[in-house]
N, C-alpha and C positions, 0 to 999 in steps of 0.2 A: 311277452304278453300276447303278441300276435299268434305265436305258435299255440299257446294255450287256448285262445279263442277258436282257432281253426280245429283243434283237436276236440274241444269240449264246448261247442257253440251254445247249446241250451243252458248248461250250467253257467257259462260265462254271461249269457243273457240275464238270468235271474240275479246273479251276483252284482252285475253292473247296474241293473234296474234298482235293486235294493239300495246299494251304496249311493248312487246318484240322487235318488229321491230323498234318502235320509239326510244327505248333506244339504240338499236344497231346503228342506223344512226344519233343519236344526235350529235356526233362530226361533221358530215357534215352539219347539221342544224346550229350549232354554227359557222361553217366556212362560211356558206351563210349569216349569220348575222354579219360577220366580227369580231367574238370573237376569233375563232381559225382558224388554217389553216391545214386541213387534205386533203390528196390526194383523188381524186374522186374514186380511186380504192376501197376505203372503202365501196363504195356503194354495193358491192357484198354481204355484210353481211345482208342487208335488208331482203331478202326473207327467211332467216332462221326463222323469226318470225312465219309464218304459219306452218312450219314443227314442230318447237318446241311446239307450241300450240296444234297441232293435236296429237302429241305423248303423251303429258301430259294428255289431256282430254280423249283420247282413253284408256290410261293405267289406269287412275282413274276409268273410267266407265266400262271397260270390260277386263282389264288386257291383258294377252298375246293373248287371242283369238282375241280381237279387233285389236291388233297390227299385228297379222298374216294376217287378212283380208286386212289391209292397205297395207302390204308388197305384198300380192298377187295381189292387184289392180295395184301397181306400176310396177310389173314385168309382167303384163298380156299383152304380146306382140302377142300372137296367136289370132288375132282378124280378120284375113282375109286380103289379099293383098290390097283390095280396101281401107279399113280404115287406114292401115299403110300409103299408098301413099297419101290418101286425107289429113290426119293429118299432114304429113311431107312436102308435096309438093304444097298444094293449094296456100299458100302465096307466095312461090318463083315463082310459075306459074303466079300469079297476078303481081309480080314485073317485070318479063320478059315481060308480056303483056303490062305493063305500059311503059316500055322502047320502045317497038315497036310502041305503039300508039303515043307516044310523037315524035318518029322519023318520023312517017308517016305524022303527022299534022304540025310539025315545021321544019322538016329536021335536027333537032339537036339530037345528041346522048347523053344520060345522062351518063356522065363519072363517074361510081362508084369508079373506081380506083383513079381518080383525087380527088374525095371527101375524100377518106381515107387518101391520102397524105396531103391534107389541114387540116385534123383533127390530123395530127401528127402521123399517123399510117404508118410507113415506113419500118417495117420489120415484120417477122413472129411472133416474141414474142409479139410485141406491138399489132398485130392483134389478137392473142390469148387472151391477156388481155382485149382488147376492146370487143371481142365477149363474153367472159366469164362474165365480169362485167355487160354488158348491156343486155345480152340475155340468155345465157345458165343457169347461176345460178338462175335467176328469173324463167325461165321456169321449172326447176326441183323443186326447194324448195317451190315456191308458190303453184304449183299444188298438191304437197303432202298434203297441207292443204286445199286449196279451193275446188278442185274437189276430192281429195282423202278422205277428211272427211266431209267438210261442205255441199257440194252439195248432196251426198247420205243421209246425216242426215236430211237435209231440205226436201228431197223428201219422207221421211217417213211420213211427215205430210202434205206437200203441193204438188200441181202439179209442174211438172218440170219448167213451165214458171214462176209461182209465186216464186218458189225456186230460179230461176235465177235472178229475180228482187231483192229479198232480199239479195242474195249473192252479186250482183253487187253493191248494196248500201254499204254493209260492206267492200267489196273489194276496192271500190272507196275511202272510208273514210280512209282505211289503208294507202293509198298513200299520205295522207296529208303532212307529213314532206318533201316529195320530191319536193313540190312546194316552199320550202325554199332554195333548193340548186341545183336542177336539171331541173325542169320544170318552164316555165314562166306562171304567173297567167293569161295572156291574151289568153292562149290556153285552159283554163279550160273547157269551154262548149264543144268544139270540142273533147277534150280528153275524157270527160265523155261519149260523144256519142260513141266514138270508143270503150271505155271500155265496154259499155253496149252491143254493137254489138258482141264484142269478147266473152262476157259472154254467149250470146245465142249460138254462134258457139261451144263453149267449152262444153256446156250442150248437144248440139246435138251430138257432137263427143263422149262424155262420155257415154251417153245412147245408142247410136247406136253401140258402140263397146262392149256393154255388161258390162259396168262399168270399163273401162280400164283407169286408171290414166296415164299409159304409153302413150296412144294415146293423152291425153290432154297435156302431157309434150311435145310431138313431135310438136303439133300445136303451143303451147305457145312459144317454142324456135324459130321455123321458123318465126312466126309472129313478135317476138321481133327483130330478125335479119333484117327483111325487114324494120321495122320502125326505126331502128338505122340510116338509111340513111335519114337524116333530110333535104330533098330536096323538094321544094314546089310541083313540078310536081308529084313526087312519092307519097307524102302525099295526094294530091288531088285525083289521080286516084285510089290509094289503098282504100281510103274512099268510093269512088263510087262503086268499085267492091265488097267490103265487105258488103255494104248496099244492093246491088243486091243479094248477096249470102244469107244474112239473110232473105230477102224478099222471096226467093225461099224456104228456110227452113220453114218459117212460113206458107206459102201458100201451097206448093206442098208436103213437107215432114213433115207436122204438127204432124203426128202420132209419128214420131221419137222423137219429143220434148214433147210428152204428154202421152205416154203409157208405156214407159219402166222405171222402178224404181229399184234402187239398194241401198243397205244400208250397213253400217259398224256396 
């Protein structure tokens, strides 16, 4: 096993990430199939897969030196005020803009508080659980693996854009079990489109911030929080705005996506 990981570190990373996450969320898959009944809170264990895989592969490949590089990228927060704000606030800004646009065109205010109440989130504790399970845990532990290890490793061999495409495929496949208990299959194509756009933005942020996994985590968490509001108007406008942002990145800031490479 160790020899295989050393010879094929990236392939090993993806396989271990897939298998470990799928095993962790299997009780929820069985719940979705009507075999077990496990609370959806169990979902927060899913993102541990990429982190577990990254630690295993890095340790086998480069021991403590590699783990130190990973740690340094995770805590790399001195990346400039612009990139901190961009990573953390671009999605909330889009959410606020969505609410204002909808208000201007329809005269209706999107009631986020009402949505939370309808979802059974009626106190601070339930809100913390909701946001941890659906946003924070995935933002942290996914990014330790996907951008902390896989992206810089891919960029050692491929261009950032090609690396992003490869990563997006592996990342999308990793989510497969969630379509048995959390997502509906009828959103698959739209969801994959959104994931690919997100992968481009995350590569842009990671490379532009000098290889900061911390920045990727900030964006991933804020992005997840915005998408937790499963409201048609929000989903539609966020998709439009993210598409425009990716267009700007690919056309105007192309060098940000193609010239900076970082490795572990």
